[in-house]
N, C-alpha and C positions, 0 to 999 in steps of 0.2 A: 598460716605463723609455724607449722609443724616444718614446713619446707624451707622455712627462714631459720629456723635452728639446726636441721640436718646439712645445711647449706655451710651455715657456721662450724658445725662441729666439722666438718669435710676439711674447710680452711684451715680450720685448728688443728686438724691432723698434720696437714702438708704442712703447715709451717714450723710444726715441733720437728717432724721429719727431714725437714730441708736444713733446718738447726743444729738439729742433732750431726748430720752429714758435715755440716762445714765445722762442727767439732774434732768430729772425728777423723775429718781428712787433715787436721795439723798435727805436727808431730813434738806435742807438749800435753803436758800433764791433764786428766781429764777426768771431773767426775765421774761425768757417764761413763766412759771406756772404763773405770773402774766396777762401777755398778754392774753393767753387762758384762765384765769379767768372772766378776761373781755370780751371777746368774748362770752363766753359760759353765764355770766351774764344778755349781752343783748338779747340772745336768751330767757331766765330764765323771764328777766321782760317784754317781749313782750306777749308772754301766762299771766302774771299775769294783765297787763293792760289791755288786753282783755278781761279777764275774769272783770275786774272791768266794764270795760267797758259796757256788756252787764246785768251785775249785777244792774248800776245805771239805765240804759233802763227801763229792768226790774222792778225794784223798785218803778220807777214813776208812774206806773198803779197800785200796789200791796202793797205798805207799805203805811199804815194809819198814817195822820197829825194828825187825829184826837184824843185826850184826853177826849174825851167825854163819856161813857160808853154807855149811851142812842142811841147815833148814831152810836157808833159801832157795838152794834148789831144788827140795822139794816141792817148793810151796809155786801156786799157779801164779803167782803173781809176777815170776823170771818170765815169762812168755807175754807178760804185759808191751814193753815196745813193739813186738811184732803187730798185735790186734790195734794199737795206738798209730802204727803207720800206715795200717791199711785206713782206718777211719779219715787220717787227716788226710789221705789219697781221696777218699770217696767226699768229704766234703770239699776238695778241691776239684774234681770235676762237677759237682754241682753247681759252681757256681761260675761266672762268666770270666774269660782266658785276660780281657781284659784288666780286670781287678784281682789278680796272680798277686802281684807283689804288694811286701809287709814288711813292717820291720821299723827296726831305728834308721837305718842307711836309707830305703824308700822314705820315711817321713821328712829325714834331714833335705833328700832333694826336694821336695814337695813344700818346703821351706825358702828355699832356697831360690829354686824358679819357677815357683805357683803357688806364692804367697801363704801356703801353708793349706790350699785347698785339696783336699784329699776326697775320691770318691766315694760315697757312703757304701756301696758294695761291696766295699773291702772289709767292712766292719764285720759284716756277720763270718767271715772265712776265718779273720784273724782271733774273731771271738773261739769260736766252737774249734778251730784248728790248735789254737794254743791252749784250751783246754783239755783238749785230748792227750796233746804232747805232756804237759805238764801232770797230769794225772795216773798216764803209764809210764811213770818216771824216765823219761827221758831228762840228760843232762843239760837242759834249758833254765833261762828263769823269768818272775813272773811280770819284770818290769818291760816287757818288749812288748808283750800285750798290751800293757798298761799304757805305754807311752801312744802307739797306734791308736788305740780305742779314744783316749782322751784326744788326742788331735784330731781325730774324726768326729768327734762328737760336739767339739767346739767350732772348728770350722764349717761343719754343716749348718750350725746353727745359726753362726754369722753370716752366709750364703743367704739365712731363708731370711734373714732381718735386713739384707742387702745392704750391709757394712762394705765402706770404703776398701780396696783390698790392702791398705798398709794395715788398717785396724783387723783383719781377717787374719795377719800373720801374727800379730801380736794375741789374738784370742787364740790360735793355734799353739802358740808359745804356752798360755797359759792354763790351754787345756793339758797340755804336756806336764806340767808341773803338778796340777792334779792329781795328775795317774801318779807319780815318781809319789808324791807324799802320802798319797793315799794304800800304796801299797807298805811303804817303809816307813810312815808316821815320821820321815825325816823331811819338814818343809821347807829349810836353809838349805839345804843340802838339792832340791829338787830344784831351786832357784838356781842354785851355782851350776848345777848341770844343764839346765836349759840355756843357762848363756854360754858355757864353755863349751859346749858341744855343738847344740844347735842353730843360736842366734850368731857366736862369735863374735859379740860388738856388747859395748856396755853403755845405753840410753837411760834415762833418768825415766824418761815416760815410758819405759818399756816396764822397769822394775814394781810400779805399785800394780796396774792386771796381774802380772805373775806372781808377786807376792801375797794377793789377797786371795787368788786363786790355790796354793798352796799350801795356804794357812787352811782353804777352806776344805780341800783334801786330808790334810793332816787330824780336824778336826772332826770330819765325818768317821774318818778311819777310827779315831778313838772312841767314838758316840759307840759303834757297831763292836770292836773289837779289845776297846782297852787302849788302855796308856802307855804302851808295851814298848819298853827298848828294848828291840831281839837280842843283842848280844851284851847284854848288859851283866849277864849273869857269870860271862868268862872273866878270872880274876886278874886284874892289872893292878901292878903295885909302881908308882915312883920307883924310876929307875937310876940311879946313880949316875953321873956323868963319867965316871971311870969308863963305864961300858959303852960311852956311845962310839968310840973306834971300833968295837963289834958291829956294833947297827950298821956302820957304813958300811964295812965289810958284806954285811948281809944283805945291804942296799944292791951292792954288785952283782952277789948271785940272783937275786929275784931279777935285777934286769935281764940278765943272760937267759933264766925263765924264760918272762914275758918276749922277750923277743923269739923266742924259740917258738911260746905257743901262737903269735901274730902270725909269724911267717907259716907255719904248717896251718893254720885256720885257712889262709886267704889261700895257699896254694889248693887246699882241699876243696875252696868253694870255687876255685879258679874250674879245678878238673871237673868239678860236679854239675857246672853250668851248661856241660855239652852234654849229658846223660838225660835220658827221659826223668819223668817225677816219682812214677813208679818201682824205679831202679833205686833212686837214690834213697827213697823213703826206706825201703824194703834193705838194704846195703845200714843205713842208721837201726835198724830195728833188731837186726842179724848184731852190729857190733856191742850194741850197748844189749843186747838180751847174754851175750857171751862175758862180758865186762863184768852184768849183773851179776850172774853165777860164780865167777871169781871175788869180785870184790862188790857185794851189794851196796859198802858205804860210799862208791864213787856213784851212784844212781842217783836222781832226785837234781835238785836244784842247786844244791850246797849245804842242805841242814845237816843229812849225814854224816858228809865228811868232817864238820864242822864239829861234830858230836865225838867222832873219834878222835879229831886231835886234841880234844880235852879232856878227853878222858885220862885217869890217873894210871901213869906209867906205859904211855904206846909203847912198841916196838917199832925201832928206827924203821926194821926191812916191811912192818905193815907200811908205815907211813911212806916210803918211799913208793911202793906199789901203789898205795891207792892215787898219789901222784901222779904218778904215769898211767893209770887208770882214767882217773878224771879228767883228763887232759886227752886222753884218747877217746872219752866217752863224749866230752862236751865238742872236740872239734869232727867228731861224728854226727853230732845232732845238728847244730848250726851250718858245720861246711858242706853238708848232705841236705840242706832246706827246711829240716824241721822247724818250725815256728816257735820265738821265743825271744827271751834274753839272755843277756851274756852278762849281767851283772853277778846274778845270784852263781854262777857256775864260776865266776872268777874269786867269787871271796872262799866259794868253798876250795878252790885252789891255791889261794894265798895263806889260809887257816893251814892246811897240812903245810907247805912248804916253811910257812914261819915256824912253826913247831919243829920241824925235822932242822932248819937251819939253828935254833934255840937248843935241840938236844944235840948237836955237832958241835956247838959253841960251847956246852954244858962238860964235854968229854975232853975240852982242854981246858975252858974256865971252870970250874967247879960253882964260884959266884953268879953263873947266871941261870942257875936252877930254879929259885926262887919268881924267876922273870917270863917264864917260859909263856904265861898267859898273854903279856906283853907282844911277848914276840907272833902271836899267832895272830893279835887284831893288828899290827902295823904289817905282817904280810897280805891278810885282804886289803887294807889300804894302798899299798904298794902295787899291788897285781891290779886292782883296780884302774887305780891312777894312771898308772902307767899302758896296759895294754888299751887303755879307751882313749888318753892323750887327755886324761880330766883330773890333773892331780888336785888341786884345790878342790872340787865338788867331792872325792873321794875323800878325801881328809876329812872333813866336815861332815860328809856322811855317817862316818864311822865315828866321831865326835859323837852325833845324837842316835846312833844307834846302841853305843856304847853308855850313854852318859856318862861319859870320864874325860875331864879335860886334860887330863893328865899325860894322852896318848900323844896329845897335839903335839908338840916340840919330836920326841923320837921319832915320831912319824915321818915330821918332816926329813929328819937326818937319814931316815933312809929313802925315800922316794926322790929325793935328789941325784944322789948315786944311780939310782936303779934308772930313773929318765933319762940320764945323759948317758949312759950304758947304752939302754935299748935305743934310744933315739937319734944319738950322735955319734956313737960308736960304730954300733951294731947296722945303722940306717933302719930302722923301724920304719915303717908307714903306720899312722893312724886307720884302725879297724875296719871304720865305718867307711870315709872316702876312698880307700884301697876299694871295699865293696861297693860302693858305687861306681867305680871306673869298671868294675868286673862284671860288672850289671848293665855297663852300658845309659847310668843316669847321668845325664850333667851336672854338673854343681860351681862351676867358675862363673861369676859375676864381676862385671868390670865396676873399680870403686863408684865411679861416676854415676852409672846404673844402679847400684846399691845404696846412695845416696839420694838419690829419684825417687826410688819404691818407699821410702821411708813419708812422702811427701803425696796427698790426696789434689784429683783435680781442681778439686772447688775449694783449696788452698789459696790459689793465686790467678785464678779466671777471673777475666773481666767481663763483669756483667753489665757493661754499657755496651749496648749492642742495639741494632733494630734488624729488621727481616722486613724485603720491600720484593715490589712483584716486578715485571719484566718491561714497562714504560722505560725509554732509555732518554727522554724527555725529564722527567718527574723522577728518576733517578739519580740525573745530575746536580737537582737540585735538591734532594735528598742529601749526599753527597757531601755537595758545599755548607749545607746547616748541619752535618753531622757531627761536628765539634770534639774532634776526638772518638768519636764512638764508631766502633765497628760496624760495619752494613754488609748484609745476609741477602742474597738472592737462592730460590730453587731454578734450575733450568726446565727444560719442559720431560726431563727424565724424572726430576724430584729429588737430583743430588742438588749439592749444597754450593754456592759460590760465594767467594768474598771479591766484594767490589770495591774498586778504588779509583781515584782518580790522580791521573799523570801529568803533569805541566808537561808540554813540548815548548823548551828553551829558543828554540828558535823562530814560532810564530805569537810566542807564549799562551798558546790553546790550550785548554785541560781537555782532556781524552781519558772515557770511560774504559775502565779495563777491568777482565774479570778471569779467576784463576778456582779453579776446583779445589776444593777443601775437605777434608777427612773428619769424621767423628769418631770418638771416644765416649764411652759410658762416665757418668759421672761417679761412681764407685772406683772408675783406674786410678792409678798415679801416675806422676810425671815422668815415671820411666815407659810409659806408654808411648807417653807424648814425643819424648825425647827419640824412640824409635821410629815413629813418621815424620819429624820434622830434619833430623840430623841427614837425612839422605840428601836433601839437596841445601840444609842448612840456612833457612830461610821458610816462612808461610806460616800458616796459622791451621789451628784445630779449632773444631764447634765441640762444645763439653751438652750432652743430651742427657736427661733424667726419664726414667721408665723407658721410653721409646722413642726413635728418632728425631719426630717430630717435635718433642718437646725440650726445644735447645735453652740452657741457662747459661750459658757462658761461650766466651772463649779465650784462647791461650796462645800467643804467638811467639815465635823463636825469638823476639828480642826479650821478650819477658821469661821464657825459661832461661835464658843465658842469662839475664840478671838474676835470678833464682841462683842460678849455679856458681856465679861469680861470689854472691855474698858471701859465701860458707855454711849456708843451714843445709845444706844435701852432704 
């Protein structure tokens, strides 16, 4: 009786796993996928919150709160970037050379080319290197490690649960959304950023898992750190329509600055790739130390630069120096390989630039003076949107961070000319895609293969098949009675063959033919099937579950072509 119960239990588990894989292989909205996304998002968010708590504890001792240059020069923290560079190098030496790549560009490459499967050993290096970089006041952001760690956590769990590859990509994107939402408390901006930067396509069945993960990340952040809108304290007033032409002119200026920043960062990144890691990190530490001695407000992710921008009556000379210093510190850190994100520094640069433009406009048009806070916020939104080629995510992100809807229309008026100047007139490329090219990472996928990646093989495989032995006479009889089923056989080496009857027109005699076929795992997508069959544009592949001897289906070139022509890929 006990044996029967155990057997029934195992059969039930197998049936549930098979049913789940069938569901997840479809490119459709799935309650099971949403539930899995929630569970994975909880795991990813836990890692991000641990990272934030450790960073908060470390920065309580390492981050300067003084904006006085004389005091900071005498402070031991002025040398922190050098110590941080050494620690980052030591962590890099401890890990395997196979897992040294990290950051947003690397995650984009893995999503495009490997369904978001990111090696787990890359996570500890990203965690500790980014922790040391942020704690030692390098000009990098927190969202970079959050994106990498969220993606790794979700994709690792998806692989451990043996989910179909098309679902692994969705889980990876969901982990990214959870990470961004947990850092900024901005769930909607996290969702849009994932679609605008990583997926670059809008599919309904992607939305719900990613939205659920973003909600999970935001709520977890609120439980631990409170429901904080980081830039709600910046004074923003409704701006009159008469000042919109001034905003448009400011947008043109921001477009030029964004183009200069992008090109400088990419040039330094390209040059730095040829240098040993220790030289790059050491130079980044030295440059950051020098900037810190002259302008301590330029250090860190961007909070000090934003604070300097919104203080009462900042001098234009200080703001101009801070703008140049913050750009140099950010280019030195990110271009020379310091791990971290770019959004935080862009917010700092944008805040200083927006305030500086507002003060310049005030000297010509005094009516602008009450709205300097709005210009500060708009500068932050425009710099992020233009530099990262993500204008919608930038607008929504600033809306959530300020908790003020009045910024939307003026921000759009600034972002549009800034984007056109930077990308159309000055031909500036997206930072992340250019970084992938510099690192030699492929990201281009043909539209047909991109569509095939969205469906798992279990979605269209033919389950009507039989496996037979080697007796030719018996095989002929089986084939005659197969009635449309695929007939498979193993040769003496254990390789699978497809058996078919071919009718000879001359003598009307049926001849048995055999041809070898390859197998793919049932977690694969139709793209892998296409890669195999498109070489000769005919034939079949068999689908196996768990191991190659457990065959569960067959896909032919004809059925694959039918799926392609249906327009569902």
